[in-house]
N, C-alpha and C positions, 0 to 999 in steps of 0.2 A: 549431137552425141545420143546414141540410142542405148537403152538398157533392156535387159531381159524382160523386165516387168512391162515395158512399152509394148511388147508383143502379145500380151495377154489382156488388153482392153477388149471388153465385150466377149470374152471367152468363158465358158463355163468352168466351174471348179474341177470337174473331172478331167478336163484337158490339162489344166494347170497341174494336177497331181501326176498325170500321165507324163508330162514333161519333166517334173521333178524326179520321178522314178527313173526315166531314160538318162537324164542328166547324171544322176548318181552312179548309174551303171557304167556310163561313159567314162566319168571321172575315175572309176575304179581301175581303168586299164593302166594307168600310169600317173606318176606325180609331175610329168612334164607337159600336161595339157593345159592350154590356154582357152579361154572363152572369149570371143569377140562378136560384138552384135553390130548390126547395120540396120537400115530401114527394112530390109526384106527378110532377113534371117539371122539365126543365132549360130555362129560358127564354133566348131571344136577344132583346134589345131595344135600341131606340133611345129614343124618347119613350114607346113602349108595345111590348109584345111584337109581334114580327112573325113569329116562329117559336118552336116549343117542341118538345122531344123527350121521349117517354116511352120508357123502356128496358124491353124485355121480354126473356125468355131467348133467343128465337131471331130477334128483329127489332127495328127502331126504329120507333116511331110518330111521324112528323113531322106536327105541326100547323101549319098555315100561316094567318095571320090574313087570309084572303081567302075569299070564297064559291066554291064549285066552279065555278059558271057564269062566274067571272072568269078562270079558268085555260085556258090552251091545253093540253089534256090529251088528245092523240089516242090514248094507249094506255089511257085511262080508269082510271088508277091511283088517282086521288083520289076520296075519298067525302066528302060533306058531313056535318058534325057541328055540332050546336047551331044550325043555320041560318045561321051567319055565318062558319064556319071550315071548312077543308078538311084532310083527314087523308090522308097517303100512308104506306104501309108499306114499309119498306126492309129487305131482306134481304141484298143483295148489293151489293158496291162500285160495280158498273157502274150501279146504280139512282140513285146520287148525281148523276150528271151529268144525269139526267133531271129531278130535282127542283130543281136550282139555279136555273133560270129562274123557278120558282114563288117560291122564297125571295127572289130578287132583286126580283121584282115587289112582293112584300110589304115588303120593306126600303125600296124607293123610295117606295112609297105611304106608308109610316109617317111621313114627313116632313110630309105635309099633314093628318094627323088631328088 
């Protein structure tokens, strides 16, 4: 069994704070969000995962359960992974505001899957 804290071994405090800020913003989307952890990532889900975070030493890798083509991404920060997911790398707190609409879109869509 893995915990959120297991993902932060060897990670600097700035990345921990960045994750806590992102997590709080995600949880603000609704009171039906669950958090599940495994060896590779921390998942946020309703019926299914709508977002997941992989913790790296200097950034967070946010995976969103939407294709890149579905995102309004004028800064082109997202990249497609596995053909059906999008990934955005977050290094700074100000980047969280940019990705929240992506997460909100995935959260909302998760009701209909």
